[in-house]
N, C-alpha and C positions, 0 to 999 in steps of 0.2 A: 562750353559756360560752366562754371561751377555751380553745383546746387547751392537750396538754400540752406538745406540741414543735414548737420550730422548727428548718428545715434552714435553713441560711442557704447562700450561692454567690457569694464576691465573684469579680466579673467586668474584663476590660478585655479589648477588641479582643478578643474570641471568639464574635460573634456567631456562626458557624457552627456551631461548637461547645455554646453552648450550647439550642439547639435540642435536641440527644440529649439533656442533663439535663432539658432542660424534659420531653420525651415522658416519662418516667421518672418523672416526680410525678405530673403525668396517669395512668400509669400503676399506682400504687399502691394495694394490697388496703385498704389503710384511708387512707382522707382526711383523717382527723381530726389536720391540722399544718397550719404556717404555714410558704409559702414566701418566705423574703427575700432578693433577688437585691439586693446593692451593687456597686451601678455605679461603677468605682473611677474612672471622666472618659474612658470609652469615645467613642473618634471612630468607629467605626463604627456598626452596624446596629442596636446594641445596644437604645438609648433606643424604637428603632418598635417593635423585637419584641416590649418589654415592654411598648408599649400595647394590641398587638395581643392579647398572650395575657391581660392585667387584664379583656377586654373579653370574653375567651371563658366558658363558663360550665362551671365545674368548681368541687367540692365544700371541696377546700384552699381558703386563703386566701389570695393573690398578694399582699406589698409588695413595695414598689421602694424604692430613693433610690441619689441619683446625689449624686457627694462627685469634689474633686479629684483629683487622682492622688496617692496616696498610698503605692503599695504593697501587698501582699496583709496583711501585718500591722497597715495600715492602715485596709481594710478590717475585718479583723475585728476591732479596736477599735470601729469603727462598727456592729459588728453586735449586740457584746456590748451596748454600751451601750443597743440600740434595742428587742432582744428582753425579752418578759415572759410571755412561758411557761415553767416548769419547767424544763424539760432544752434544749438544744439539739445541733445539730449541724452539720460546717462540709461542705456537697460540693462541688469545687470544679466549675468549669467544664466541665470537660474530662470528667468524671465521669458516670458517669449510678449510679441507686440501685436493687436488685435489687426485684423488682414486690412481696415481703414484705417490706421493711425495717422502713416504718415500724412497723407490725403487732407484727414481732418486739423492735423499740427500745421500746413498752409494752408489750407484755406481762410483758417480761425486769424493765424498772422495775419497774411493777407488783406483779410474783409478789414482790418482793425488802424487808424490813423495812427501814427507814431511817435512817441511820448519817450521824449530822451529821459523822463521820468520812473518809467517803466523796464524792469527788468529781464520781460518775460512774463509767463502765465506759466498756472497749473494747473496741473490734466488728472481726472481721477486713475483709483491701482484698482482694479479687479479680482478674484479669488478663481485660480484655473479650476475647472470643474463646474462650480456653482453660476459664476459669475458674478458674486455681491461687490458689490463695492464695497470694497474694505474703508470701515469706520464709518462717516459721514461727508454726503453730498456736501457744496459749498449752501450757504444760507440763500436763501430765495433774495434777491434786489442787489446781494450785492454782487459788484463787478471790477473790483480793484479794491486791495489792501496792504499792508505790510506781511510778510511771513509771518513774526508774532502774532500779529494783530487776528489772522483768522484764527490760530490756534486759542491764543488766549486771550481776546475779549470776542473772539466769534464763534466760538463754542464748533470749531472744526475737531475732527478726527480721528486718526488713523493715519498711512502713508500716503502720500499725493506725486504725480510726478510731474517734473519739472521741467522746461522747457526754455533753455535759459539763452539770450543775446551774449554772443558768443565773447565782443568788445568787453561784456560787463563782469562774464563769469570766471576772468583771467585775473579779478580781481579778487585778491585777498587769496593768495594759494594758499595750503592748509603748509603748517608745520611739520617737517621731518628728525624723529628724533630718534638715534642710532639705537636701536634694537628693538626699537618699539614700531607698531605694523598696525596702528589703529590712530583715529581721531575721530568724535562726532561729524561727519557730514556738513547738518546744518550749519557749522559753525560758520562755514561761510554765506548761508541764504540769512544768519543774522545780524550779522557785520553787511551784509548788501541792504538790510532795512534801513542801513544810519542814511540811504541816498537813494533807492529803491523803490520802489510798488509793486505788487506782480496783480496780473487780470488773473483771471477763474477761468472755468471752462470744463459744465455739469456732463463730462462726454471721458470715457476709457480709451486711453495712453499706454496705458500696460498691463496683466492678464499676470499675474506675479504666486507664485511658491514657495514661501518658507521651509527653507533646510534647515536639516538639525544643528548644520555645523556653522551657521550664520551665526554673524555677529551679533545681533538683536536678539538669540537664545540663550546666549552664552557673555551676558553683561559680567559676572561677577569674575569669571575667569579672563574678560579683558581689562577689567581692572588691573589684575594682579600682573596681566604681563605689559601693561599698556600707562602707570599712574603719572611720568612726565605728559604721557596727550593727554588726562585726564585732567591734569589741573593748571594745563593753558590751556583747556575747552572750560572751565568753571571760568575760570580768572578772567576769560576775554567777556562770557556773558555775563558776567557780574557791573562787567564797565557799559553793557550799551545803555547807556544815555536814556531811552525809552521805556526801558523796562522795568516793570511796575516794583516795590519793595518783596512782595513775597515771592516773586518767580528768582530776584536776586538770593533770598535766603534758600530758596530750594536749592541753589546750585553751590552755596555757604556752607550747607549741610552735608556734601558729601564728601567738600577739602578733606576732613579728618582723614575719610577712610582713606582716600588715596594716597594720601601724604604720609599715612602709615604705610600702606605696600611696596611706594617706594624707597623707605625705611629700613623695611625690612628686606628687598631688595638689593636696597646697598649693602647692607650688614651679610649677607648670605655670600654673596658678592666677595667679600675680600674675607668670610670664613672657610671658603672655598678654595681663596689663593693660599 
């Protein structure tokens, strides 16, 4: 019988960190899940590690897909295309799951009456070492809302862990632009808001450690390297029918800078030719 949950991990040259992530999979109190690793063209020891781990005995299924480097969003596309379980969640290569995380996910979902307008649910991220909740927990009395509403109307702060229905997570695949490797992952979640809501769970589902080379700490560099992706992202967010004017204005304010980066890159390309 196919498990109900796929945990997928995009990775790119993170062999040293991936070992910790794998250890957390092996330590899950419930092993009824698939761990899907999407190798986004790593040039380090990642393939050798995965070959060794696939040969080791464990009760969860371990699947491994290698692709040419496309960036995090391209790895997400590949994961969603290959997942065949009802639910999925992404655990990054530098993160790990608390021991009870899979059990918590399955218990929470199985105890809920299914609703076609619910895309899944959100759980808490906690900090490695301290166990401190990243940002804020979900507001008391709130059980479901759009992703947008959690952050822009209910005051939620900080990263949260998505657990999505797999049939819905395939909607709105991320666009790929040649030569670019980044687009905001929340683009998909905000687009899903047009038809779906998310339940919320005030329990930790992931332990995170932000890395110095992570995308969240290098946004100006990302603007320079991925201007078309950012322009697409801003324009898509400005078209969201439920977004407030001030939200759309914030998106519009970024467009001149990102357009300037795009133009400069084109000029440099022609100059170097």
